[in-house]
Every structure is written in structure tokens, then in C-alpha cells.
All heavy atoms as an XYZ file, in Angstrom:
828
protein
N       0.835     -1.191      0.000
C       0.000      0.000      0.000
C       0.874      1.247      0.000
O       1.905      1.271      0.633
C      -0.864      0.009      1.255
C      -2.125     -0.819      1.177
S      -3.244     -0.387     -0.145
C      -3.575      1.303      0.191
N       0.427      2.279     -0.681
C       1.197      3.521     -0.700
C       1.180      4.217      0.650
O       0.257      4.035      1.440
C       0.475      4.375     -1.743
C      -0.773      3.680     -2.076
C      -0.730      2.312     -1.530
N       2.233      4.996      0.880
C       2.273      5.759      2.110
C       1.140      6.770      2.127
O       0.761      7.307      1.098
C       3.610      6.487      2.252
C       4.734      5.544      2.657
C       6.036      6.275      2.683
N       6.505      6.263      1.290
C       7.313      7.143      0.766
N       7.775      8.126      1.472
N       7.699      7.056     -0.480
N       0.616      7.051      3.302
C      -0.430      8.050      3.428
C      -1.833      7.524      3.199
O      -2.783      8.287      3.202
N      -1.981      6.222      2.987
C      -3.326      5.689      2.781
C      -4.001      5.482      4.126
O      -3.352      5.287      5.146
C      -3.275      4.377      2.004
O      -2.526      3.434      2.706
N      -5.314      5.514      4.118
C      -6.057      5.381      5.367
C      -6.550      3.947      5.565
O      -6.365      3.077      4.721
C      -7.211      6.386      5.406
C      -8.165      6.220      4.246
O      -8.313      5.141      3.703
N      -8.813      7.301      3.858
N      -7.205      3.713      6.682
C      -7.654      2.360      7.034
C      -8.659      1.822      6.007
O      -8.657      0.627      5.694
C      -8.273      2.359      8.426
N      -9.507      2.696      5.487
C     -10.488      2.259      4.494
C      -9.780      1.711      3.255
O     -10.169      0.665      2.725
C     -11.387      3.428      4.087
C     -12.359      3.088      2.977
C     -13.162      4.290      2.551
C     -14.053      3.938      1.376
N     -14.843      5.086      0.927
N      -8.770      2.411      2.782
C      -8.041      1.959      1.597
C      -7.265      0.681      1.874
O      -7.109     -0.166      0.995
C      -7.108      3.054      1.079
C      -7.824      4.312      0.639
C      -8.776      4.058     -0.503
N      -9.450      5.297     -0.890
C     -10.595      5.348     -1.525
N     -11.219      4.255     -1.866
N     -11.132      6.505     -1.828
N      -6.756      0.522      3.097
C      -6.072     -0.727      3.487
C      -7.046     -1.903      3.387
O      -6.712     -2.948      2.832
C      -5.521     -0.629      4.913
C      -4.422      0.390      5.103
C      -3.083     -0.088      4.581
O      -2.932     -1.298      4.299
O      -2.187      0.756      4.445
N      -8.261     -1.722      3.917
C      -9.271     -2.784      3.861
C      -9.662     -3.074      2.416
O      -9.815     -4.225      2.011
C     -10.515     -2.392      4.660
C     -10.327     -2.404      6.151
C     -11.651     -2.267      6.899
N     -12.475     -1.156      6.448
C     -12.405      0.098      6.903
N     -11.530      0.392      7.857
N     -13.206      1.032      6.444
N      -9.821     -2.007      1.633
C     -10.180     -2.160      0.233
C      -9.103     -2.945     -0.517
O      -9.413     -3.859     -1.286
C     -10.364     -0.775     -0.397
C     -10.837     -0.800     -1.828
C     -10.941      0.591     -2.421
O     -10.189      1.495     -2.048
N     -11.864      0.774     -3.339
N      -7.838     -2.622     -0.274
C      -6.708     -3.305     -0.904
C      -6.752     -4.805     -0.567
O      -6.651     -5.657     -1.452
C      -5.399     -2.679     -0.427
C      -4.158     -3.415     -0.879
C      -3.595     -3.168     -2.113
C      -3.549     -4.359     -0.048
C      -2.459     -3.845     -2.530
C      -2.419     -5.036     -0.456
C      -1.874     -4.777     -1.694
O      -0.757     -5.447     -2.099
N      -6.908     -5.130      0.711
C      -6.927     -6.542      1.128
C      -8.106     -7.284      0.507
O      -7.963     -8.425      0.067
C      -6.977     -6.643      2.663
C      -5.685     -6.235      3.336
C      -4.496     -7.099      2.931
O      -4.661     -8.321      2.701
O      -3.389     -6.548      2.835
N      -9.265     -6.636      0.469
C     -10.454     -7.274     -0.094
C     -10.253     -7.571     -1.583
O     -10.544     -8.681     -2.052
C     -11.677     -6.372      0.108
C     -12.919     -6.907     -0.524
N     -13.620     -7.972     -0.002
C     -13.572     -6.533     -1.646
C     -14.653     -8.234     -0.783
N     -14.649     -7.364     -1.791
N      -9.739     -6.610     -2.332
C      -9.525     -6.788     -3.767
C      -8.461     -7.851     -4.014
O      -8.607     -8.709     -4.891
C      -9.142     -5.450     -4.432
C     -10.316     -4.477     -4.348
C      -8.716     -5.665     -5.878
C      -9.965     -3.061     -4.709
N      -7.389     -7.813     -3.226
C      -6.314     -8.800     -3.373
C      -6.842    -10.216     -3.108
O      -6.593    -11.141     -3.887
C      -5.161     -8.473     -2.423
C      -3.967     -9.408     -2.572
C      -2.806     -8.979     -1.718
C      -3.077     -9.235     -0.280
N      -2.489    -10.387      0.311
N      -7.596    -10.376     -2.026
C      -8.152    -11.692     -1.697
C      -9.115    -12.179     -2.779
O      -9.113    -13.357     -3.148
C      -8.870    -11.645     -0.343
C      -7.909    -11.443      0.825
O      -6.688    -11.657      0.649
O      -8.382    -11.054      1.916
N      -9.940    -11.274     -3.302
C     -10.888    -11.649     -4.353
C     -10.158    -12.114     -5.607
O     -10.549    -13.104     -6.231
C     -11.789    -10.463     -4.697
O     -12.605    -10.122     -3.614
N      -9.100    -11.403     -5.969
C      -8.331    -11.781     -7.155
C      -7.666    -13.143     -6.962
O      -7.640    -13.966     -7.884
C      -7.285    -10.714     -7.470
N      -7.130    -13.385     -5.773
C      -6.513    -14.689     -5.499
C      -7.554    -15.798     -5.548
O      -7.278    -16.890     -6.047
C      -5.798    -14.661     -4.149
C      -4.516    -13.860     -4.171
C      -3.845    -13.746     -2.815
O      -4.498    -14.010     -1.785
O      -2.652    -13.385     -2.794
N      -8.768    -15.527     -5.056
C      -9.834    -16.526     -5.094
C     -10.266    -16.845     -6.524
O     -10.754    -17.933     -6.799
C     -11.041    -16.064     -4.280
C     -10.767    -16.084     -2.793
O      -9.856    -16.758     -2.318
N     -11.542    -15.318     -2.038
N     -10.106    -15.875     -7.431
C     -10.425    -16.100     -8.844
C      -9.323    -16.860     -9.564
O      -9.449    -17.177    -10.737
C     -10.650    -14.761     -9.553
C     -11.945    -14.069     -9.231
C     -12.226    -12.935    -10.208
N     -11.067    -12.101    -10.466
C     -10.768    -10.978     -9.814
N     -11.522    -10.575     -8.823
N      -9.694    -10.270    -10.139
N      -8.195    -17.092     -8.880
C      -7.118    -17.869     -9.480
C      -5.918    -17.065     -9.933
O      -5.012    -17.613    -10.560
N      -5.885    -15.768     -9.649
C      -4.722    -14.951    -10.014
C      -3.560    -15.308     -9.085
O      -3.773    -15.714     -7.940
C      -5.034    -13.455     -9.866
C      -6.172    -12.953    -10.729
C      -5.807    -12.840    -12.192
O      -4.616    -12.980    -12.535
O      -6.717    -12.612    -13.000
N      -2.339    -15.129     -9.574
C      -1.172    -15.352     -8.723
C      -1.124    -14.258     -7.660
O      -1.777    -13.212     -7.789
C       0.110    -15.300     -9.556
O       0.344    -13.978    -10.009
N      -0.352    -14.477     -6.617
C      -0.269    -13.493     -5.533
C       0.275    -12.158     -6.045
O      -0.233    -11.091     -5.686
C       0.614    -14.018     -4.401
C       0.659    -13.071     -3.210
C       1.490    -13.606     -2.062
O       1.936    -14.760     -2.122
O       1.688    -12.836     -1.102
N       1.296    -12.215     -6.897
C       1.877    -10.978     -7.439
C       0.864    -10.219     -8.290
O       0.748     -9.002     -8.190
C       3.128    -11.291     -8.263
C       4.320    -11.674     -7.424
C       4.711    -10.584     -6.431
O       4.853     -9.414     -6.842
O       4.858    -10.905     -5.241
N       0.151    -10.941     -9.149
C      -0.857    -10.296    -10.006
C      -1.994     -9.732     -9.155
O      -2.493     -8.635     -9.435
C      -1.395    -11.310    -11.015
C      -2.452    -10.777    -11.926
C      -1.887     -9.850    -12.975
N      -2.959     -9.458    -13.878
C      -3.156     -8.225    -14.303
N      -2.328     -7.262    -13.986
N      -4.163     -7.944    -15.097
N      -2.398    -10.455     -8.121
C      -3.464     -9.978     -7.232
C      -3.052     -8.688     -6.529
O      -3.844     -7.750     -6.407
C      -3.809    -11.047     -6.203
N      -1.788     -8.622     -6.098
C      -1.282     -7.401     -5.456
C      -1.299     -6.235     -6.433
O      -1.653     -5.114     -6.073
C       0.139     -7.622     -4.935
C       0.222     -8.470     -3.694
C       1.677     -8.635     -3.270
C       1.811     -9.473     -2.027
N       3.228     -9.630     -1.635
N      -0.902     -6.504     -7.670
C      -0.867     -5.450     -8.676
C      -2.271     -4.919     -8.974
O      -2.489     -3.703     -9.033
C      -0.239     -5.977     -9.966
C      -0.165     -4.944    -11.071
C       0.404     -5.500    -12.365
O       0.934     -6.618    -12.378
O       0.301     -4.788    -13.375
N      -3.224     -5.826     -9.142
C      -4.609     -5.432     -9.407
C      -5.138     -4.579     -8.260
O      -5.741     -3.520     -8.469
C      -5.496     -6.676     -9.619
C      -5.134     -7.371    -10.931
C      -6.980     -6.297     -9.602
C      -5.756     -8.739    -11.095
N      -4.909     -5.042     -7.039
C      -5.401     -4.322     -5.865
C      -4.761     -2.944     -5.747
O      -5.451     -1.939     -5.497
C      -5.139     -5.142     -4.605
N      -3.458     -2.864     -5.942
C      -2.765     -1.581     -5.820
C      -3.238     -0.597     -6.875
O      -3.493      0.578     -6.576
C      -1.258     -1.790     -5.920
N      -3.379     -1.056     -8.115
C      -3.832     -0.163     -9.178
C      -5.242      0.341     -8.914
O      -5.545      1.514     -9.119
C      -3.785     -0.873    -10.532
C      -2.392     -1.049    -11.071
C      -2.417     -1.859    -12.355
N      -1.084     -2.128    -12.818
C      -0.594     -1.650    -13.960
N      -1.330     -0.882    -14.726
N       0.633     -1.940    -14.325
N      -6.112     -0.551     -8.468
C      -7.495     -0.164     -8.196
C      -7.566      0.849     -7.068
O      -8.238      1.880     -7.177
C      -8.339     -1.402     -7.846
O      -8.247     -2.343     -8.921
C      -9.786     -1.025     -7.620
N      -6.866      0.578     -5.972
C      -6.895      1.482     -4.822
C      -6.260      2.821     -5.182
O      -6.792      3.887     -4.817
C      -6.203      0.837     -3.601
C      -6.011      1.845     -2.479
C      -7.031     -0.341     -3.107
N      -5.156      2.803     -5.903
C      -4.518      4.061     -6.297
C      -5.435      4.894     -7.190
O      -5.485      6.120     -7.071
C      -3.189      3.800     -6.999
C      -2.111      3.397     -6.022
O      -2.191      3.694     -4.839
N      -1.102      2.715     -6.519
N      -6.172      4.229     -8.078
C      -7.092      4.958     -8.944
C      -8.215      5.582     -8.124
O      -8.589      6.735     -8.337
C      -7.669      4.025     -9.999
C      -8.567      4.731    -10.990
C      -8.939      3.833    -12.135
C      -9.701      4.607    -13.173
N      -9.955      3.809    -14.357
N      -8.736      4.840     -7.162
C      -9.800      5.376     -6.305
C      -9.280      6.542     -5.467
O      -9.986      7.532     -5.263
C     -10.381      4.284     -5.408
C     -11.157      3.223     -6.163
C     -12.323      3.767     -6.967
O     -13.038      4.656     -6.458
O     -12.511      3.329     -8.103
N      -8.056      6.430     -4.985
C      -7.464      7.534     -4.220
C      -7.334      8.780     -5.087
O      -7.618      9.890     -4.649
C      -6.081      7.139     -3.685
C      -6.135      6.128     -2.561
C      -4.746      5.753     -2.074
N      -4.158      6.914     -1.403
C      -2.930      7.371     -1.641
N      -2.155      6.788     -2.521
N      -2.469      8.411     -0.998
N      -6.923      8.599     -6.328
C      -6.769      9.732     -7.241
C      -8.121     10.370     -7.545
O      -8.255     11.600     -7.541
C      -6.097      9.274     -8.533
N      -9.136      9.548     -7.788
C     -10.463     10.062     -8.111
C     -11.072     10.844     -6.960
O     -11.829     11.774     -7.172
C     -11.397      8.927     -8.507
C     -11.034      8.275     -9.824
C     -12.004      7.175    -10.179
N     -13.323      7.691    -10.467
C     -13.693      8.248    -11.607
N     -12.823      8.352    -12.583
N     -14.906      8.674    -11.794
N     -10.760     10.455     -5.733
C     -11.356     11.127     -4.572
C     -10.476     12.246     -4.021
O     -10.790     12.841     -3.002
C     -11.670     10.113     -3.478
O     -10.492      9.511     -3.007
N      -9.342     12.511     -4.681
C      -8.481     13.616     -4.266
C      -7.565     13.303     -3.100
O      -7.044     14.210     -2.463
N      -7.328     12.026     -2.821
C      -6.486     11.632     -1.698
C      -5.003     11.569     -2.065
O      -4.166     11.457     -1.181
C      -6.917     10.260     -1.158
C      -8.314     10.249     -0.576
C      -8.763      8.854     -0.207
O      -7.901      7.988      0.079
O      -9.976      8.612     -0.226
N      -4.692     11.610     -3.346
C      -3.288     11.548     -3.752
C      -2.846     12.911     -4.269
O      -3.656     13.720     -4.720
C      -3.087     10.480     -4.824
O      -3.827     10.802     -5.968
N      -1.543     13.151     -4.220
C      -1.016     14.443     -4.653
C      -1.074     14.603     -6.164
O      -1.290     15.693     -6.672
C       0.427     14.606     -4.177
C       0.538     14.755     -2.679
C       1.978     14.932     -2.246
C       2.063     15.044     -0.731
N       3.436     15.163     -0.274
N      -0.842     13.514     -6.889
C      -0.871     13.566     -8.349
C      -1.840     12.513     -8.866
O      -2.091     11.511     -8.207
C       0.523     13.289     -8.944
O       0.946     11.983     -8.531
C       1.526     14.327     -8.499
N      -2.378     12.775    -10.042
C      -3.305     11.826    -10.656
C      -3.192     11.935    -12.163
O      -3.090     13.036    -12.708
C      -4.732     12.117    -10.227
N      -3.192     10.792    -12.837
C      -3.136     10.811    -14.304
C      -4.498     11.209    -14.861
O      -5.521     11.085    -14.188
C      -2.743      9.439    -14.838
O      -3.769      8.510    -14.595
N      -4.497     11.676    -16.088
C      -5.756     12.058    -16.728
C      -6.696     10.875    -16.843
O      -7.897     11.008    -16.634
C      -5.475     12.631    -18.106
C      -5.850     14.085    -18.197
C      -5.651     14.622    -19.579
N      -4.249     14.984    -19.723
C      -3.575     14.981    -20.849
N      -4.173     14.657    -21.963
N      -2.316     15.305    -20.889
N      -6.137      9.700    -17.155
C      -6.999      8.527    -17.323
C      -7.620      8.091    -16.003
O      -8.741      7.600    -15.974
C      -6.222      7.369    -17.948
O      -5.190      6.949    -17.103
N      -6.922      8.317    -14.894
C      -7.498      7.976    -13.593
C      -8.691      8.861    -13.274
O      -9.643      8.422    -12.639
C      -6.465      8.131    -12.480
O      -5.509      7.123    -12.549
N      -8.641     10.085    -13.709
C      -9.710     11.025    -13.405
C     -10.873     10.948    -14.392
O     -12.023     11.128    -14.005
C      -9.163     12.452    -13.372
C      -8.102     12.717    -12.302
C      -7.546     14.120    -12.453
C      -8.671     12.511    -10.916
N     -10.589     10.665    -15.663
C     -11.638     10.685    -16.685
C     -12.336      9.355    -16.876
O     -13.506      9.314    -17.220
C     -11.046     11.123    -18.018
C     -10.691     12.573    -18.048
C     -10.252     12.968    -19.432
N      -9.886     14.371    -19.479
C      -9.271     14.942    -20.477
N      -8.938     14.226    -21.530
N      -8.971     16.211    -20.450
N     -11.621      8.255    -16.742
C     -12.188      6.937    -16.975
C     -13.229      6.629    -15.905
O     -13.203      7.199    -14.827
C     -11.073      5.887    -16.943
C     -11.472      4.584    -17.601
O     -12.482      4.567    -18.314
O     -10.756      3.589    -17.410
N     -14.144      5.721    -16.203
C     -15.147      5.359    -15.207
C     -14.475      4.662    -14.030
O     -13.427      4.036    -14.182
C     -16.228      4.479    -15.817
C     -15.835      3.057    -16.098
S     -17.180      2.031    -16.666
C     -17.384      2.582    -18.323
N     -15.075      4.788    -12.857
C     -14.481      4.194    -11.668
C     -14.541      2.673    -11.756
O     -15.384      2.111    -12.453
C     -15.208      4.664    -10.404
O     -16.487      4.097    -10.328
N     -13.672      2.019    -11.030
C     -13.623      0.559    -11.073
C     -14.912     -0.045    -10.524
O     -15.381     -1.067    -11.015
C     -12.419      0.054    -10.292
O     -12.388      0.630     -9.011
N     -15.513      0.586     -9.532
C     -16.767      0.059     -8.984
C     -17.901      0.193     -9.994
O     -18.756     -0.690    -10.108
C     -17.120      0.767     -7.679
O     -17.254      2.151     -7.881
N     -17.908      1.287    -10.754
C     -18.936      1.465    -11.784
C     -18.754      0.432    -12.894
O     -19.713     -0.160    -13.369
C     -18.844      2.869    -12.370
C     -19.901      3.169    -13.420
C     -19.763      4.552    -14.014
O     -18.992      5.371    -13.488
O     -20.422      4.802    -15.038
N     -17.506      0.202    -13.297
C     -17.234     -0.775    -14.349
C     -17.663     -2.167    -13.899
O     -18.279     -2.910    -14.648
C     -15.750     -0.781    -14.705
C     -15.416     -1.750    -15.825
C     -13.947     -1.713    -16.211
N     -13.562     -0.409    -16.710
C     -12.760      0.427    -16.058
N     -12.243      0.091    -14.907
N     -12.456      1.594    -16.572
N     -17.346     -2.514    -12.656
C     -17.737     -3.827    -12.143
C     -19.241     -3.976    -12.070
O     -19.793     -5.025    -12.372
N     -19.916     -2.909    -11.681
C     -21.374     -2.944    -11.598
C     -22.030     -3.113    -12.950
O     -23.041     -3.797    -13.083
N     -21.474     -2.514    -13.969
C     -22.048     -2.624    -15.309
C     -21.914     -4.029    -15.864
O     -22.728     -4.474    -16.642
C     -21.352     -1.660    -16.269
C     -21.764     -0.242    -16.078
C     -21.186      0.609    -17.170
N     -21.620      1.983    -17.025
C     -21.375      2.916    -17.905
N     -20.689      2.637    -18.983
N     -21.800      4.138    -17.705
N     -20.854     -4.712    -15.477
C     -20.585     -6.019    -16.073
C     -20.875     -7.181    -15.137
O     -20.627     -8.314    -15.487
C     -19.121     -6.076    -16.507
C     -18.828     -5.068    -17.567
C     -17.448     -5.221    -18.079
N     -17.227     -4.250    -19.141
C     -16.097     -4.044    -19.726
N     -15.056     -4.757    -19.383
N     -15.982     -3.163    -20.668
N     -21.391     -6.906    -13.967
C     -21.526     -7.973    -12.978
C     -22.524     -9.045    -13.389
O     -22.399    -10.193    -12.996
C     -21.932     -7.393    -11.626
O     -23.171     -6.734    -11.724
N     -23.512     -8.712    -14.214
C     -24.535     -9.692    -14.568
C     -24.377    -10.227    -15.979
O     -25.066    -11.147    -16.370
C     -25.927     -9.079    -14.414
C     -26.189     -8.615    -13.025
N     -26.285     -9.472    -11.958
C     -26.314     -7.373    -12.507
C     -26.489     -8.790    -10.852
N     -26.510     -7.509    -11.149
N     -23.480     -9.657    -16.741
C     -23.357    -10.082    -18.133
C     -22.057    -10.817    -18.415
O     -21.794    -11.180    -19.545
C     -23.460     -8.857    -19.051
O     -22.418     -7.957    -18.772
N     -21.233    -10.999    -17.426
C     -19.944    -11.646    -17.645
C     -18.952    -10.658    -18.203
O     -19.281     -9.523    -18.544
N     -17.727    -11.066    -18.323
C     -16.685    -10.175    -18.805
C     -16.806    -10.004    -20.305
O     -16.747    -10.962    -21.064
C     -15.306    -10.739    -18.459
O     -14.311     -9.920    -19.009
N     -16.980     -8.782    -20.723
C     -17.045     -8.491    -22.151
C     -15.736     -7.951    -22.661
O     -15.664     -7.459    -23.769
N     -14.706     -8.012    -21.834
C     -13.425     -7.457    -22.235
C     -13.442     -5.943    -22.133
O     -14.348     -5.361    -21.548
N     -12.456     -5.296    -22.718
C     -12.403     -3.841    -22.647
C     -13.549     -3.212    -23.437
O     -14.047     -3.796    -24.405
C     -11.050     -3.495    -23.273
C     -10.679     -4.677    -24.080
C     -11.320     -5.859    -23.439
N     -13.950     -2.021    -23.048
C     -15.013     -1.316    -23.748
C     -14.494     -0.781    -25.078
O     -13.282     -0.706    -25.298
C     -15.534     -0.135    -22.919
O     -14.468      0.816    -22.758
C     -16.038     -0.592    -21.562
N     -15.414     -0.379    -25.962
C     -15.009      0.184    -27.248
C     -14.193      1.451    -27.015
O     -13.201      1.691    -27.702
C     -16.230      0.488    -28.106
C     -15.844      1.066    -29.454
C     -17.031      1.392    -30.318
C     -16.542      2.013    -31.624
N     -17.643      2.459    -32.465
N     -14.611      2.243    -26.038
C     -13.891      3.480    -25.738
C     -12.457      3.191    -25.303
O     -11.514      3.874    -25.717
C     -14.623      4.261    -24.653
C     -13.976      5.587    -24.331
C     -14.712      6.347    -23.242
O     -15.688      5.817    -22.683
O     -14.290      7.465    -22.955
N     -12.270      2.162    -24.480
C     -10.928      1.800    -24.034
C     -10.081      1.317    -25.212
O      -8.900      1.661    -25.324
C     -11.004      0.729    -22.951
C     -11.552      1.252    -21.641
C     -11.869      0.139    -20.664
O     -12.223     -0.974    -21.063
N     -11.750      0.432    -19.384
N     -10.678      0.510    -26.087
C      -9.954      0.045    -27.269
C      -9.592      1.214    -28.174
O      -8.486      1.291    -28.709
C     -10.805     -0.972    -28.043
C     -11.013     -2.326    -27.379
C     -12.065     -3.118    -28.137
C      -9.713     -3.094    -27.282
N     -10.536      2.156    -28.334
C     -10.285      3.324    -29.170
C      -9.123      4.149    -28.612
O      -8.243      4.575    -29.353
C     -11.548      4.184    -29.264
C     -11.329      5.439    -30.080
C     -11.426      5.408    -31.466
C     -10.993      6.640    -29.477
C     -11.200      6.543    -32.227
C     -10.758      7.779    -30.225
C     -10.865      7.726    -31.599
O     -10.624      8.849    -32.338
N      -9.122      4.362    -27.296
C      -8.044      5.132    -26.680
C      -6.691      4.452    -26.861
O      -5.681      5.111    -27.118
C      -8.326      5.379    -25.200
C      -9.430      6.390    -25.012
O      -9.676      7.231    -25.856
N     -10.128      6.293    -23.887
N      -6.677      3.130    -26.729
C      -5.428      2.400    -26.934
C      -4.978      2.502    -28.393
O      -3.791      2.693    -28.680
C      -5.590      0.931    -26.539
C      -4.308      0.143    -26.624
C      -4.442     -1.297    -26.181
O      -5.412     -1.636    -25.476
O      -3.560     -2.094    -26.552
N      -5.930      2.416    -29.324
C      -5.609      2.539    -30.747
C      -5.061      3.937    -31.045
O      -4.120      4.091    -31.831
C      -6.850      2.255    -31.590
N      -5.629      4.935    -30.407
C      -5.145      6.306    -30.608
C      -3.708      6.439    -30.108
O      -2.859      7.035    -30.761
C      -6.047      7.287    -29.861
C      -5.682      8.739    -30.095
C      -6.636      9.637    -29.393
N      -6.851      9.118    -28.047
C      -7.052      9.857    -26.983
N      -7.100     11.146    -27.081
N      -7.234      9.312    -25.804
N      -3.423      5.849    -28.936
C      -2.068      5.902    -28.385
C      -1.070      5.193    -29.290
O       0.071      5.610    -29.408
C      -2.032      5.287    -26.985
C      -2.714      6.133    -25.939
C      -2.802      5.428    -24.596
O      -2.592      4.221    -24.489
N      -3.127      6.183    -23.552
N      -1.507      4.110    -29.926
C      -0.621      3.351    -30.811
C      -0.576      3.912    -32.231
O       0.200      3.445    -33.058
C      -1.076      1.893    -30.883
C      -0.854      1.123    -29.605
C      -1.097     -0.339    -29.886
N      -1.141     -1.148    -28.691
C      -1.327     -2.454    -28.718
N      -1.471     -3.083    -29.865
N      -1.361     -3.136    -27.599
N      -1.455      4.867    -32.523
C      -1.449      5.477    -33.853
C      -2.089      4.634    -34.930
O      -1.678      4.696    -36.096
N      -3.126      3.866    -34.593
C      -3.819      3.034    -35.571
C      -4.625      3.942    -36.502
O      -5.421      4.769    -36.046
C      -4.755      2.017    -34.869
C      -5.574      1.248    -35.881
C      -3.942      1.080    -33.990
N      -4.424      3.781    -37.802
C      -5.117      4.597    -38.799
C      -6.536      4.084    -39.020
O      -6.772      2.879    -38.998
C      -4.367      4.569    -40.138
C      -2.954      5.081    -40.049
C      -2.928      6.573    -39.852
C      -1.478      7.056    -39.853
N      -1.341      8.399    -39.375
N      -7.478      4.998    -39.212
C      -8.864      4.631    -39.489
C      -9.646      4.186    -38.274
O     -10.721      3.603    -38.401
N      -9.144      4.435    -37.096
C      -9.767      3.930    -35.872
C     -11.157      4.514    -35.614
O     -12.012      3.859    -35.033
C      -8.864      4.180    -34.668
C      -8.637      5.642    -34.384
C      -7.611      5.873    -33.286
N      -7.312      7.278    -33.155
C      -6.341      7.905    -33.789
N      -5.546      7.236    -34.597
N      -6.151      9.196    -33.617
N     -11.407      5.746    -36.058
C     -12.686      6.381    -35.738
C     -13.861      5.698    -36.435
O     -14.983      5.766    -35.943
C     -12.648      7.864    -36.097
O     -12.427      8.027    -37.479
N     -13.620      5.045    -37.542
C     -14.697      4.369    -38.270
C     -14.809      2.891    -37.904
O     -15.688      2.197    -38.419
C     -14.462      4.503    -39.774
N     -13.940      2.397    -37.027
C     -13.917      0.967    -36.689
C     -14.951      0.612    -35.623
O     -15.264      1.417    -34.753
C     -12.539      0.563    -36.173
C     -11.463      0.573    -37.196
S      -9.916     -0.026    -36.456
C      -8.813      0.147    -37.813
N     -15.448     -0.625    -35.730
C     -16.313     -1.169    -34.685
C     -15.439     -1.709    -33.554
O     -14.202     -1.766    -33.678
C     -17.172     -2.323    -35.239
O     -16.291     -3.387    -35.625
C     -18.015     -1.876    -36.417
N     -16.084     -2.143    -32.484
C     -15.333     -2.691    -31.354
C     -14.511     -3.903    -31.781
O     -13.333     -4.014    -31.434
C     -16.283     -3.077    -30.220
C     -15.579     -3.633    -29.007
C     -16.544     -3.982    -27.900
C     -15.804     -4.610    -26.721
N     -16.704     -4.987    -25.634
N     -15.112     -4.794    -32.554
C     -14.377     -6.001    -32.976
C     -13.229     -5.642    -33.919
O     -12.167     -6.258    -33.861
C     -15.318     -7.020    -33.614
O     -15.922     -6.486    -34.766
N     -13.431     -4.653    -34.775
C     -12.354     -4.235    -35.676
C     -11.210     -3.593    -34.905
O     -10.036     -3.832    -35.209
C     -12.891     -3.241    -36.714
C     -13.817     -3.889    -37.731
C     -14.544     -2.876    -38.607
O     -14.716     -1.702    -38.188
O     -14.931     -3.257    -39.725
N     -11.547     -2.791    -33.890
C     -10.501     -2.207    -33.046
C      -9.714     -3.297    -32.336
O      -8.496     -3.257    -32.254
C     -11.129     -1.254    -32.006
C     -11.591      0.093    -32.517
C     -12.447      0.787    -31.470
C     -10.405      0.962    -32.884
N     -10.443     -4.280    -31.842
C      -9.807     -5.385    -31.140
C      -8.828     -6.126    -32.060
O      -7.708     -6.438    -31.658
C     -10.879     -6.339    -30.615
O     -10.321     -7.330    -29.830
N      -9.247     -6.386    -33.285
C      -8.376     -7.073    -34.247
C      -7.168     -6.215    -34.612
O      -6.053     -6.713    -34.719
C      -9.166     -7.425    -35.518
C     -10.126     -8.552    -35.341
C     -10.932     -8.811    -36.610
C     -12.021     -9.819    -36.361
N     -12.908     -9.966    -37.524
N      -7.397     -4.909    -34.777
C      -6.297     -4.008    -35.139
C      -5.253     -3.932    -34.036
O      -4.074     -3.714    -34.302
C      -6.842     -2.613    -35.436
N      -5.682     -4.133    -32.796
C      -4.751     -4.092    -31.656
C      -4.137     -5.461    -31.363
O      -3.334     -5.607    -30.448
C      -5.476     -3.564    -30.415
C      -5.918     -2.101    -30.498
C      -6.840     -1.758    -29.339
C      -4.700     -1.192    -30.508
N      -4.562     -6.475    -32.142
C      -3.979     -7.806    -31.984
C      -4.514     -8.565    -30.792
O      -3.805     -9.348    -30.168
N      -5.767     -8.385    -30.489
C      -6.369     -9.095    -29.347
C      -7.157    -10.301    -29.808
O      -7.664    -10.381    -30.862
C      -7.289     -8.154    -28.568
C      -6.494     -7.060    -27.925
C      -7.372     -6.174    -27.121
N      -6.544     -5.135    -26.513
C      -6.674     -4.747    -25.292
N      -7.566     -5.251    -24.524
N      -5.903     -3.807    -24.811
């Protein structure tokens, strides 16, 4: 856990880490997932000194989980694929569908 985190974030970190391990993730991967999630929540709520643009603009992890909790994992959203394609400089990305973006990114 990062320095300066409070008891709530400590509990959140442990809960996320345990859940990831129960799903079959390795301990290292579970720690990484938990740390990234908690750090993003800290940034969104103004608890950290610095925050990336994607941490502030992207939907919160709890909102994302709530949207997909009953439909299973649909993978990344079209918006997330589009943003990744933009970062990689994929040509023609604005006219692509979600599946076309996915193929262009090699997924």
C-alpha cells in the first residue's frame, strides 16, 4: 500500500487482493490489481497528490464492475480500445467497430 493511505483503503486493498486470489490470479498479479485499483480510487477522490488524466476521466472501477456484474466479462469497452488505438497510432480507428478495433490491436 502507498504511504499516506487510510484504514479504508487498506481494507479495500486486502479485499480486492483476496478476491483476485480466489479467482485464481497469482499473488503478485493480485497485489498489482489491488494496488492499481486502490490508487485509482485515491486519485479520483483527491487523496493523492498527483493523478493521471486517465485515472480522473475513466469510469471508476466500482462502476465498471457494476455494469458487467450480470453479463460476464465483455473485455475492454469500445472506448478503451479506441483510446489504446489512438495511443498506438492506428489509422482509421474512428470508423472501426469494437471487434475491428480489437483485431487491429492484436487481441
